[in-house]
TITI-699255 format. One record per residue (C-alpha): residue number from 1; residue in three letters; chain; x, y, z. Coordinates in pm, 1 decimal. Layout:
% residues N
+-----+------+-----+----------+----------+----------+
| seq | type | mol |       px |       py |       pz |
+-----+------+-----+----------+----------+----------+
| NUM |  Ala |   A |        X |        Y |        Z |
...
+-----+------+-----+----------+----------+----------+
This chain:
% residues 359
+-----+------+-----+----------+----------+----------+
| seq | type | mol |       px |       py |       pz |
+-----+------+-----+----------+----------+----------+
|   1 |  Met |   A |   3769.9 |   7818.4 |   4325.2 |
|   2 |  Ile |   A |   3717.3 |   7443.1 |   4346.9 |
|   3 |  Arg |   A |   3426.8 |   7322.7 |   4126.2 |
|   4 |  Met |   A |   3234.1 |   7022.6 |   4282.7 |
|   5 |  Thr |   A |   3077.5 |   6758.8 |   4057.7 |
|   6 |  Gln |   A |   2814.3 |   6507.5 |   4163.9 |
|   7 |  Gln |   A |   2801.5 |   6177.9 |   3997.3 |
|   8 |  Ala |   A |   2450.5 |   6061.2 |   3910.4 |
|   9 |  Ala |   A |   2345.5 |   5732.4 |   4073.9 |
|  10 |  Pro |   A |   2285.4 |   5461.5 |   3836.3 |
|  11 |  Ala |   A |   1910.4 |   5421.0 |   3747.2 |
|  12 |  Val |   A |   1728.4 |   5128.9 |   3912.5 |
|  13 |  Thr |   A |   1482.8 |   4975.4 |   3649.5 |
|  14 |  Ser |   A |   1203.7 |   4748.3 |   3794.7 |
|  15 |  Pro |   A |   1063.3 |   4448.1 |   3587.0 |
|  16 |  Pro |   A |    755.8 |   4505.7 |   3393.4 |
|  17 |  Ala |   A |    428.9 |   4418.5 |   3544.8 |
|  18 |  Pro |   A |    322.3 |   4066.8 |   3451.7 |
|  19 |  Gly |   A |     85.8 |   4049.0 |   3165.4 |
|  20 |  Pro |   A |    -63.8 |   3805.9 |   2917.3 |
|  21 |  Gln |   A |    203.8 |   3612.5 |   2737.9 |
|  22 |  Lys |   A |    188.1 |   3623.5 |   2372.3 |
|  23 |  Thr |   A |    253.8 |   3305.0 |   2168.8 |
|  24 |  Asp |   A |    374.8 |   3294.1 |   1825.7 |
|  25 |  Gly |   A |    134.1 |   3070.1 |   1636.3 |
|  26 |  Arg |   A |    402.2 |   2921.0 |   1435.3 |
|  27 |  Thr |   A |    569.1 |   2768.6 |   1735.8 |
|  28 |  Ala |   A |    259.7 |   2702.1 |   1955.6 |
|  29 |  Gln |   A |    207.3 |   2334.7 |   2028.4 |
|  30 |  Arg |   A |   -132.2 |   2223.0 |   1901.2 |
|  31 |  Pro |   A |   -351.3 |   2013.7 |   2111.2 |
|  32 |  Leu |   A |   -312.4 |   1656.8 |   2119.0 |
|  33 |  Ala |   A |   -656.6 |   1591.4 |   1958.0 |
|  34 |  Leu |   A |   -536.2 |   1795.7 |   1654.9 |
|  35 |  Arg |   A |   -208.1 |   1625.0 |   1622.0 |
|  36 |  Leu |   A |   -377.0 |   1293.4 |   1608.9 |
|  37 |  Leu |   A |   -611.5 |   1410.6 |   1350.7 |
|  38 |  Ala |   A |   -330.1 |   1516.7 |   1136.3 |
|  39 |  Arg |   A |   -229.2 |   1170.0 |   1105.6 |
|  40 |  Pro |   A |   -325.6 |   1019.5 |    756.8 |
|  41 |  Glu |   A |   -447.4 |    702.7 |    902.4 |
|  42 |  Val |   A |   -675.1 |    819.2 |   1170.6 |
|  43 |  Gly |   A |   -977.2 |    874.1 |    951.5 |
|  44 |  Val |   A |   -941.1 |    517.2 |    804.4 |
|  45 |  Phe |   A |   -910.1 |    372.7 |   1144.9 |
|  46 |  Phe |   A |  -1225.7 |    497.1 |   1259.0 |
|  47 |  Gly |   A |  -1390.5 |    402.9 |    929.6 |
|  48 |  Ala |   A |  -1257.0 |     42.6 |    965.9 |
|  49 |  Val |   A |  -1406.1 |     23.0 |   1304.2 |
|  50 |  Ala |   A |  -1723.9 |    155.0 |   1181.1 |
|  51 |  Val |   A |  -1757.4 |   -105.7 |    914.8 |
|  52 |  Phe |   A |  -1648.8 |   -384.4 |   1139.5 |
|  53 |  Val |   A |  -1918.6 |   -291.9 |   1406.1 |
|  54 |  Phe |   A |  -2184.8 |   -261.9 |   1122.5 |
|  55 |  Phe |   A |  -2109.3 |   -606.5 |   1007.3 |
|  56 |  Leu |   A |  -2070.6 |   -759.2 |   1341.8 |
|  57 |  Val |   A |  -2419.4 |   -649.6 |   1411.4 |
|  58 |  Thr |   A |  -2585.6 |   -716.8 |   1069.9 |
|  59 |  Ala |   A |  -2389.7 |  -1049.0 |    998.9 |
|  60 |  Pro |   A |  -2371.9 |  -1270.3 |   1300.4 |
|  61 |  Pro |   A |  -2137.0 |  -1524.9 |   1136.8 |
|  62 |  Val |   A |  -1869.9 |  -1264.3 |   1128.5 |
|  63 |  Arg |   A |  -1821.2 |  -1322.5 |   1514.5 |
|  64 |  Asp |   A |  -1694.9 |  -1663.1 |   1444.7 |
|  65 |  Gly |   A |  -1316.7 |  -1703.2 |   1455.6 |
|  66 |  Ser |   A |  -1294.8 |  -1889.8 |   1131.4 |
|  67 |  Ser |   A |  -1489.4 |  -1623.5 |    950.2 |
|  68 |  Met |   A |  -1275.8 |  -1346.7 |   1099.4 |
|  69 |  Ala |   A |   -953.0 |  -1546.7 |    973.1 |
|  70 |  Asn |   A |  -1110.0 |  -1574.5 |    632.6 |
|  71 |  Ile |   A |  -1181.7 |  -1198.7 |    633.2 |
|  72 |  Leu |   A |   -830.3 |  -1120.0 |    738.8 |
|  73 |  Tyr |   A |   -706.3 |  -1351.3 |    457.2 |
|  74 |  Gln |   A |   -891.2 |  -1158.7 |    199.2 |
|  75 |  Ser |   A |   -768.0 |   -841.3 |    337.4 |
|  76 |  Ser |   A |   -393.9 |   -965.8 |    329.9 |
|  77 |  Thr |   A |   -409.8 |  -1042.4 |    -22.8 |
|  78 |  Ile |   A |   -515.6 |   -693.3 |   -109.5 |
|  79 |  Gly |   A |   -293.3 |   -537.8 |    167.1 |
|  80 |  Ile |   A |     35.9 |   -704.0 |     59.0 |
|  81 |  Met |   A |     11.7 |   -516.0 |   -277.8 |
|  82 |  Ala |   A |   -153.3 |   -202.6 |   -150.0 |
|  83 |  Leu |   A |    144.0 |   -147.8 |     75.4 |
|  84 |  Pro |   A |    412.6 |    -88.2 |   -209.8 |
|  85 |  Val |   A |    128.4 |     86.5 |   -417.3 |
|  86 |  Ala |   A |     92.2 |    337.9 |   -124.3 |
|  87 |  Leu |   A |    455.6 |    400.0 |    -91.9 |
|  88 |  Leu |   A |    459.7 |    469.9 |   -485.7 |
|  89 |  Met |   A |    167.6 |    715.0 |   -426.6 |
|  90 |  Ile |   A |    343.6 |    902.9 |   -152.2 |
|  91 |  Gly |   A |    634.3 |    923.1 |   -393.0 |
|  92 |  Gly |   A |    394.9 |   1105.1 |   -650.2 |
|  93 |  Glu |   A |    328.2 |    821.1 |   -895.5 |
|  94 |  Phe |   A |     62.8 |    550.8 |   -994.0 |
|  95 |  Asp |   A |     86.3 |    205.3 |  -1135.5 |
|  96 |  Leu |   A |   -209.8 |     78.8 |  -1326.6 |
|  97 |  Ser |   A |    -17.1 |   -237.1 |  -1437.8 |
|  98 |  Ser |   A |      4.0 |   -382.6 |  -1078.2 |
|  99 |  Gly |   A |   -304.7 |   -623.0 |  -1112.8 |
| 100 |  Val |   A |   -193.5 |   -788.1 |  -1419.0 |
| 101 |  Ala |   A |    172.4 |   -777.8 |  -1316.5 |
| 102 |  Val |   A |     69.4 |  -1037.9 |  -1032.8 |
| 103 |  Ile |   A |    -61.3 |  -1292.8 |  -1302.3 |
| 104 |  Thr |   A |    244.0 |  -1226.6 |  -1528.6 |
| 105 |  Ser |   A |    469.6 |  -1326.4 |  -1224.7 |
| 106 |  Ala |   A |    251.8 |  -1623.0 |  -1168.3 |
| 107 |  Leu |   A |    242.6 |  -1742.0 |  -1530.2 |
| 108 |  Thr |   A |    616.3 |  -1705.7 |  -1564.0 |
| 109 |  Ala |   A |    702.3 |  -1931.9 |  -1272.4 |
| 110 |  Ser |   A |    443.3 |  -2179.2 |  -1368.0 |
| 111 |  Met |   A |    516.6 |  -2224.3 |  -1730.7 |
| 112 |  Leu |   A |    889.6 |  -2202.1 |  -1693.1 |
| 113 |  Ser |   A |    885.1 |  -2488.4 |  -1436.1 |
| 114 |  Tyr |   A |    634.6 |  -2699.4 |  -1606.5 |
| 115 |  Gln |   A |    738.2 |  -2676.6 |  -1968.6 |
| 116 |  Leu |   A |   1114.8 |  -2701.0 |  -1899.8 |
| 117 |  Ser |   A |   1060.6 |  -2963.9 |  -1612.7 |
| 118 |  Met |   A |   1264.5 |  -2786.3 |  -1360.1 |
| 119 |  Asn |   A |   1254.5 |  -2721.7 |  -1015.0 |
| 120 |  Val |   A |    972.4 |  -2476.6 |   -933.6 |
| 121 |  Trp |   A |   1223.9 |  -2262.9 |   -739.1 |
| 122 |  Val |   A |   1389.0 |  -2183.9 |  -1077.2 |
| 123 |  Gly |   A |   1053.7 |  -2036.7 |  -1192.1 |
| 124 |  Val |   A |   1005.7 |  -1830.2 |   -875.9 |
| 125 |  Ile |   A |   1349.5 |  -1665.1 |   -913.7 |
| 126 |  Val |   A |   1308.3 |  -1615.5 |  -1276.6 |
| 127 |  Ala |   A |    944.4 |  -1466.7 |  -1192.7 |
| 128 |  Leu |   A |   1084.5 |  -1227.8 |   -940.3 |
| 129 |  Leu |   A |   1362.1 |  -1097.0 |  -1190.9 |
| 130 |  Val |   A |   1070.8 |  -1055.1 |  -1458.5 |
| 131 |  Ser |   A |    853.2 |   -843.8 |  -1200.7 |
| 132 |  Leu |   A |   1150.0 |   -630.8 |  -1093.9 |
| 133 |  Ala |   A |   1231.4 |   -568.4 |  -1438.7 |
| 134 |  Ile |   A |    860.7 |   -458.9 |  -1542.5 |
| 135 |  Gly |   A |    876.9 |   -222.0 |  -1237.0 |
| 136 |  Ala |   A |   1216.6 |    -84.7 |  -1336.3 |
| 137 |  Phe |   A |   1106.8 |    -45.2 |  -1692.9 |
| 138 |  Asn |   A |    809.5 |    162.1 |  -1574.1 |
| 139 |  Gly |   A |   1022.4 |    391.5 |  -1361.2 |
| 140 |  Trp |   A |   1281.2 |    434.0 |  -1614.3 |
| 141 |  Met |   A |   1037.1 |    518.5 |  -1883.5 |
| 142 |  Ile |   A |    878.1 |    786.9 |  -1674.0 |
| 143 |  Met |   A |   1207.8 |    940.2 |  -1573.4 |
| 144 |  Arg |   A |   1344.3 |    917.6 |  -1923.7 |
| 145 |  Thr |   A |   1043.5 |   1064.8 |  -2105.8 |
| 146 |  Gly |   A |    884.5 |   1278.2 |  -1826.0 |
| 147 |  Leu |   A |    519.4 |   1129.4 |  -1924.9 |
| 148 |  Pro |   A |    271.4 |   1081.8 |  -1662.6 |
| 149 |  Ser |   A |    284.5 |    761.6 |  -1475.3 |
| 150 |  Phe |   A |    -67.7 |    716.0 |  -1565.0 |
| 151 |  Leu |   A |     -3.6 |    679.1 |  -1933.9 |
| 152 |  Val |   A |    310.1 |    474.3 |  -1898.4 |
| 153 |  Thr |   A |    160.2 |    219.0 |  -1668.3 |
| 154 |  Leu |   A |   -161.5 |    198.4 |  -1866.6 |
| 155 |  Gly |   A |     46.3 |    113.1 |  -2171.2 |
| 156 |  Thr |   A |    236.0 |   -164.2 |  -1956.8 |
| 157 |  Phe |   A |    -99.1 |   -273.8 |  -1823.7 |
| 158 |  Leu |   A |   -238.2 |   -324.3 |  -2187.9 |
| 159 |  Ile |   A |     96.6 |   -507.4 |  -2307.4 |
| 160 |  Leu |   A |     96.8 |   -746.4 |  -1996.6 |
| 161 |  Gln |   A |   -267.7 |   -825.5 |  -2037.2 |
| 162 |  Gly |   A |   -230.0 |   -923.8 |  -2406.9 |
| 163 |  Val |   A |    113.1 |  -1120.0 |  -2340.5 |
| 164 |  Asn |   A |    -48.2 |  -1298.3 |  -2050.6 |
| 165 |  Leu |   A |   -316.8 |  -1435.7 |  -2264.7 |
| 166 |  Ala |   A |   -140.2 |  -1487.6 |  -2589.2 |
| 167 |  Val |   A |    180.1 |  -1667.1 |  -2452.6 |
| 168 |  Thr |   A |    -29.0 |  -1887.7 |  -2230.2 |
| 169 |  Lys |   A |   -250.0 |  -1997.0 |  -2538.3 |
| 170 |  Leu |   A |     60.2 |  -2036.2 |  -2737.0 |
| 171 |  Ile |   A |    269.3 |  -2252.9 |  -2487.2 |
| 172 |  Thr |   A |    -14.6 |  -2449.7 |  -2312.3 |
| 173 |  Gly |   A |   -285.7 |  -2451.7 |  -2582.9 |
| 174 |  Asn |   A |   -513.0 |  -2319.2 |  -2320.7 |
| 175 |  Val |   A |   -600.6 |  -2004.7 |  -2101.0 |
| 176 |  Ala |   A |   -465.2 |  -2160.6 |  -1800.1 |
| 177 |  Thr |   A |   -132.3 |  -2326.5 |  -1694.7 |
| 178 |  Asp |   A |    -80.9 |  -2691.5 |  -1615.7 |
| 179 |  Asn |   A |    -94.2 |  -2822.7 |  -1262.7 |
| 180 |  Ile |   A |    245.4 |  -2825.0 |  -1104.9 |
| 181 |  Ser |   A |    151.0 |  -2957.1 |   -764.3 |
| 182 |  Asp |   A |    357.8 |  -3281.5 |   -826.1 |
| 183 |  Met |   A |    691.8 |  -3099.5 |   -919.2 |
| 184 |  Asp |   A |   1010.9 |  -3071.5 |   -721.7 |
| 185 |  Gly |   A |   1005.6 |  -2786.8 |   -484.7 |
| 186 |  Phe |   A |    643.7 |  -2723.6 |   -489.6 |
| 187 |  Asp |   A |    581.5 |  -2823.5 |   -107.4 |
| 188 |  Gln |   A |    870.4 |  -2610.7 |     12.5 |
| 189 |  Ala |   A |    757.1 |  -2302.3 |   -173.9 |
| 190 |  Lys |   A |    422.2 |  -2352.2 |    -64.8 |
| 191 |  Lys |   A |    517.8 |  -2331.4 |    290.6 |
| 192 |  Ile |   A |    656.3 |  -1982.7 |    237.6 |
| 193 |  Phe |   A |    379.5 |  -1837.0 |     16.9 |
| 194 |  Ala |   A |     60.3 |  -2040.0 |     82.7 |
| 195 |  Ser |   A |     85.8 |  -2242.7 |    394.3 |
| 196 |  Thr |   A |   -154.6 |  -2252.0 |    684.5 |
| 197 |  Phe |   A |   -140.3 |  -2311.3 |   1054.6 |
| 198 |  Asp |   A |   -371.0 |  -2318.6 |   1360.6 |
| 199 |  Ile |   A |   -432.4 |  -2078.9 |   1637.8 |
| 200 |  Gly |   A |   -687.1 |  -2195.5 |   1893.3 |
| 201 |  Gly |   A |   -849.9 |  -2429.8 |   1645.0 |
| 202 |  Val |   A |   -876.9 |  -2155.4 |   1373.0 |
| 203 |  Thr |   A |   -706.3 |  -2207.8 |   1054.4 |
| 204 |  Val |   A |   -496.8 |  -1900.4 |    972.1 |
| 205 |  Lys |   A |   -314.5 |  -1830.8 |    629.9 |
| 206 |  Ile |   A |     41.7 |  -1737.5 |    625.0 |
| 207 |  Thr |   A |    -15.5 |  -1427.8 |    412.8 |
| 208 |  Ile |   A |   -174.1 |  -1250.3 |    710.7 |
| 209 |  Val |   A |    170.9 |  -1291.2 |    896.8 |
| 210 |  Trp |   A |    356.7 |  -1151.4 |    586.8 |
| 211 |  Trp |   A |     96.0 |   -867.0 |    547.1 |
| 212 |  Leu |   A |    161.5 |   -738.7 |    899.0 |
| 213 |  Val |   A |    547.4 |   -798.0 |    860.7 |
| 214 |  Phe |   A |    558.0 |   -607.7 |    534.5 |
| 215 |  Ala |   A |    333.1 |   -317.9 |    706.1 |
| 216 |  Ala |   A |    591.0 |   -296.8 |   1015.6 |
| 217 |  Leu |   A |    877.2 |   -287.9 |    779.4 |
| 218 |  Ala |   A |    733.7 |    -21.9 |    549.6 |
| 219 |  Thr |   A |    644.3 |    199.9 |    835.4 |
| 220 |  Trp |   A |    992.9 |    168.7 |    980.5 |
| 221 |  Val |   A |   1134.9 |    262.1 |    630.4 |
| 222 |  Leu |   A |    907.9 |    573.9 |    605.2 |
| 223 |  Leu |   A |    950.5 |    708.5 |    955.0 |
| 224 |  Arg |   A |   1305.5 |    600.7 |   1038.0 |
| 225 |  Thr |   A |   1509.0 |    600.9 |    737.4 |
| 226 |  Lys |   A |   1677.6 |    829.5 |    495.1 |
| 227 |  Tyr |   A |   1485.1 |    644.3 |    207.3 |
| 228 |  Gly |   A |   1177.6 |    739.3 |    378.7 |
| 229 |  Asn |   A |   1257.7 |   1108.8 |    354.1 |
| 230 |  Trp |   A |   1325.2 |   1077.9 |      3.6 |
| 231 |  Ile |   A |    991.6 |    916.3 |    -75.7 |
| 232 |  Phe |   A |    809.9 |   1209.8 |     90.5 |
| 233 |  Ser |   A |   1030.9 |   1467.5 |    -65.0 |
| 234 |  Val |   A |   1004.4 |   1324.5 |   -432.7 |
| 235 |  Gly |   A |    629.1 |   1308.1 |   -384.8 |
| 236 |  Gly |   A |    604.5 |   1653.4 |   -238.1 |
| 237 |  Asn |   A |    809.3 |   1856.0 |   -485.0 |
| 238 |  Lys |   A |   1045.7 |   1690.6 |   -720.9 |
| 239 |  Ala |   A |   1236.4 |   1988.1 |   -836.2 |
| 240 |  Ser |   A |   1306.9 |   2096.7 |   -468.0 |
| 241 |  Ala |   A |   1404.1 |   1721.9 |   -375.9 |
| 242 |  Arg |   A |   1654.0 |   1716.2 |   -656.9 |
| 243 |  Ala |   A |   1798.7 |   2071.6 |   -548.9 |
| 244 |  Val |   A |   1873.1 |   1942.3 |   -193.4 |
| 245 |  Gly |   A |   2060.4 |   1626.2 |   -328.1 |
| 246 |  Val |   A |   1782.0 |   1372.4 |   -326.8 |
| 247 |  Pro |   A |   1826.1 |   1096.5 |   -586.1 |
| 248 |  Val |   A |   1497.0 |   1136.5 |   -753.5 |
| 249 |  Ala |   A |   1536.3 |    877.3 |  -1047.1 |
| 250 |  Phe |   A |   1677.8 |    628.5 |   -816.1 |
| 251 |  Thr |   A |   1383.9 |    673.9 |   -555.2 |
| 252 |  Lys |   A |   1108.3 |    662.6 |   -803.9 |
| 253 |  Ile |   A |   1242.6 |    362.4 |   -992.7 |
| 254 |  Ser |   A |   1292.2 |    177.6 |   -693.1 |
| 255 |  Leu |   A |    944.3 |    240.4 |   -577.3 |
| 256 |  Phe |   A |    813.2 |     90.0 |   -898.3 |
| 257 |  Met |   A |   1050.1 |   -205.4 |   -827.6 |
| 258 |  Leu |   A |    897.2 |   -226.0 |   -497.4 |
| 259 |  Val |   A |    552.5 |   -269.4 |   -669.5 |
| 260 |  Gly |   A |    701.5 |   -536.7 |   -892.4 |
| 261 |  Phe |   A |    827.6 |   -715.6 |   -587.4 |
| 262 |  Gly |   A |    473.6 |   -703.5 |   -427.4 |
| 263 |  Ala |   A |    329.2 |   -839.6 |   -755.8 |
| 264 |  Trp |   A |    575.2 |  -1132.8 |   -759.3 |
| 265 |  Phe |   A |    490.1 |  -1223.7 |   -374.3 |
| 266 |  Val |   A |    118.9 |  -1204.1 |   -445.8 |
| 267 |  Gly |   A |    149.1 |  -1408.2 |   -776.6 |
| 268 |  Met |   A |    358.2 |  -1669.9 |   -605.4 |
| 269 |  His |   A |     81.3 |  -1693.1 |   -342.8 |
| 270 |  Gln |   A |   -174.0 |  -1744.8 |   -591.6 |
| 271 |  Leu |   A |     19.4 |  -2008.9 |   -780.8 |
| 272 |  Phe |   A |    109.9 |  -2230.3 |   -491.6 |
| 273 |  Ser |   A |   -246.1 |  -2190.8 |   -345.8 |
| 274 |  Phe |   A |   -420.7 |  -2327.2 |   -655.8 |
| 275 |  Ser |   A |   -136.3 |  -2492.9 |   -838.4 |
| 276 |  Thr |   A |   -250.3 |  -2334.1 |  -1166.6 |
| 277 |  Val |   A |   -305.9 |  -1979.8 |  -1292.3 |
| 278 |  Gln |   A |   -590.4 |  -1838.3 |  -1535.1 |
| 279 |  Ser |   A |   -411.9 |  -1581.8 |  -1782.8 |
| 280 |  Gly |   A |   -693.3 |  -1340.8 |  -1798.5 |
| 281 |  Glu |   A |   -712.6 |  -1254.7 |  -1416.9 |
| 282 |  Gly |   A |   -590.5 |   -970.2 |  -1243.1 |
| 283 |  Val |   A |   -759.0 |   -690.1 |  -1458.4 |
| 284 |  Gly |   A |   -933.7 |   -458.9 |  -1229.7 |
| 285 |  Gln |   A |   -731.1 |   -547.0 |   -911.9 |
| 286 |  Glu |   A |   -492.9 |   -246.2 |   -968.1 |
| 287 |  Leu |   A |   -789.7 |     -9.3 |   -901.4 |
| 288 |  Ile |   A |   -867.0 |   -205.1 |   -577.9 |
| 289 |  Tyr |   A |   -486.4 |   -157.0 |   -463.2 |
| 290 |  Ile |   A |   -512.3 |    228.5 |   -552.2 |
| 291 |  Ala |   A |   -847.5 |    243.1 |   -378.1 |
| 292 |  Ala |   A |   -715.4 |     74.3 |    -46.4 |
| 293 |  Ala |   A |   -420.5 |    316.1 |    -52.8 |
| 294 |  Val |   A |   -637.1 |    637.9 |   -114.1 |
| 295 |  Ile |   A |   -883.1 |    505.7 |    169.4 |
| 296 |  Gly |   A |   -577.3 |    467.0 |    368.7 |
| 297 |  Gly |   A |   -501.0 |    842.0 |    360.8 |
| 298 |  Cys |   A |   -250.1 |    859.5 |     73.4 |
| 299 |  Leu |   A |   -299.8 |   1179.1 |   -117.7 |
| 300 |  Leu |   A |   -351.4 |   1154.6 |   -507.6 |
| 301 |  Thr |   A |   -112.4 |   1445.8 |   -549.9 |
| 302 |  Gly |   A |    166.8 |   1262.6 |   -357.9 |
| 303 |  Gly |   A |    399.8 |   1376.2 |    -52.0 |
| 304 |  Ser |   A |    167.1 |   1241.6 |    220.8 |
| 305 |  Gly |   A |     43.6 |    913.5 |    343.3 |
| 306 |  Ser |   A |    142.7 |    619.6 |    583.7 |
| 307 |  Ala |   A |    193.0 |    252.2 |    558.1 |
| 308 |  Ile |   A |    -50.4 |    175.9 |    839.1 |
| 309 |  Gly |   A |   -335.9 |    354.6 |    675.2 |
| 310 |  Pro |   A |   -354.8 |    110.8 |    388.3 |
| 311 |  Val |   A |   -350.1 |   -182.0 |    629.6 |
| 312 |  Phe |   A |   -686.8 |    -40.3 |    756.1 |
| 313 |  Gly |   A |   -815.2 |     38.7 |    412.0 |
| 314 |  Ala |   A |   -737.2 |   -320.3 |    298.4 |
| 315 |  Phe |   A |   -917.7 |   -447.0 |    604.1 |
| 316 |  Met |   A |  -1228.9 |   -246.3 |    497.9 |
| 317 |  Phe |   A |  -1205.3 |   -405.3 |    164.1 |
| 318 |  Gly |   A |  -1176.6 |   -766.3 |    314.7 |
| 319 |  Met |   A |  -1446.2 |   -686.6 |    567.5 |
| 320 |  Val |   A |  -1706.3 |   -560.8 |    318.9 |
| 321 |  Gln |   A |  -1622.4 |   -837.6 |     54.8 |
| 322 |  Gln |   A |  -1677.4 |  -1132.6 |    312.0 |
| 323 |  Gly |   A |  -1927.9 |   -930.6 |    516.8 |
| 324 |  Ile |   A |  -2170.6 |   -893.5 |    234.8 |
| 325 |  Val |   A |  -2153.7 |  -1290.7 |    191.9 |
| 326 |  Tyr |   A |  -2187.0 |  -1360.8 |    552.8 |
| 327 |  Ala |   A |  -2506.8 |  -1128.0 |    575.2 |
| 328 |  Gly |   A |  -2660.5 |  -1329.6 |    305.2 |
| 329 |  Trp |   A |  -2693.7 |  -1016.8 |     78.5 |
| 330 |  Asn |   A |  -2645.0 |  -1005.1 |   -316.1 |
| 331 |  Pro |   A |  -2265.1 |  -1009.7 |   -371.4 |
| 332 |  Asp |   A |  -2339.7 |   -803.4 |   -669.6 |
| 333 |  Trp |   A |  -2361.0 |   -494.8 |   -455.4 |
| 334 |  Phe |   A |  -1987.9 |   -541.3 |   -355.7 |
| 335 |  Met |   A |  -1838.9 |   -270.8 |   -617.1 |
| 336 |  Ala |   A |  -2128.9 |    -24.2 |   -512.3 |
| 337 |  Phe |   A |  -2011.9 |    -75.6 |   -148.5 |
| 338 |  Leu |   A |  -1654.9 |    -19.5 |   -258.8 |
| 339 |  Gly |   A |  -1745.9 |    293.7 |   -444.2 |
| 340 |  Val |   A |  -1937.0 |    445.1 |   -133.3 |
| 341 |  Met |   A |  -1636.3 |    358.5 |     85.6 |
| 342 |  Leu |   A |  -1387.4 |    526.9 |   -144.7 |
| 343 |  Leu |   A |  -1591.7 |    860.9 |   -168.5 |
| 344 |  Gly |   A |  -1661.2 |    855.7 |    199.7 |
| 345 |  Ala |   A |  -1308.9 |    788.7 |    302.0 |
| 346 |  Thr |   A |  -1198.7 |   1041.6 |     68.0 |
| 347 |  Leu |   A |  -1436.8 |   1315.6 |    217.5 |
| 348 |  Ile |   A |  -1358.9 |   1212.6 |    558.7 |
| 349 |  Asn |   A |   -978.1 |   1243.3 |    486.5 |
| 350 |  Leu |   A |  -1034.7 |   1589.0 |    356.4 |
| 351 |  Trp |   A |  -1231.6 |   1687.5 |    659.6 |
| 352 |  Val |   A |   -969.3 |   1557.8 |    897.4 |
| 353 |  Gln |   A |   -685.7 |   1736.2 |    713.8 |
| 354 |  Arg |   A |   -869.2 |   2065.3 |    708.1 |
| 355 |  Thr |   A |   -972.9 |   2049.7 |   1075.9 |
| 356 |  Ala |   A |   -607.4 |   1965.3 |   1168.2 |
| 357 |  Thr |   A |   -447.2 |   2242.1 |    990.9 |
| 358 |  Arg |   A |   -715.0 |   2514.0 |   1064.0 |
| 359 |  Arg |   A |   -510.7 |   2642.1 |   1336.3 |
+-----+------+-----+----------+----------+----------+
């Protein structure tokens, strides 16, 4: 008897009926508006526009080209220092000695050149080395001891403040340095640090150009280089950064040295703009630099920020500082305006970040 077997035909499966697609919230692309709000400089940009429009309406002289050039100049003297201070804050540290370090640099270049009757470029180079050494000392001390940068740089601030005044009095017999405008190399150095040029009949200070160049360079470093990644890493979590091979000590010390470079540059500008330096100046400027960085979106806890934000923050400072004068108001209200700006910008940045990360 032959047993017949029948082979079953392969089952044919039909595709499932189309239904609503489920998207993983971790990979969903956020709307463009939320992505823009997540940028740390967006809030301060709108704040800067609001301040500009406010003074454009209330202070008619602001509409003049020369007035705007003056506002940009005031902003640039703050902004040049606010940039390295912002990078340092992104790296998770503060520097309270940056204001008096500017004067230390200018005093060093002035007194060394005048007292030793040397070309002013010798004083400029020595001042650069001194400024870099101050920054390196701050960074090394913080990494060596583990002390908060607030305490270390506060100590440096007090030391430099006392040294500036005491050494100047000891060497010159006065609280200000001697005039160096007739010394060799002065005119050449002034062209680099304190010259002016005309655009459409408006006199523009060279510091505005340097400010924008430094801002572009800092932005490129943060967004396009390995060093920029190191800055964000050490500011976000130092232990995790070290675990993945980031040179934490080198990064933080070099950031303090960048602040020293900024202090040197602004100090040279002051020296070659006025030919003399008052030894007691600079106190309180460090708070202006830090405030410009905070208004620009740099978090106090580190790990977040940009180089463009402090540009707008510095512009707001310059706008308010000169706008009050052009509006004919009492300039004594300047610091009150700055306080309101700082609190307002901090709240706006907080709201922007919460809105951007809500989803």
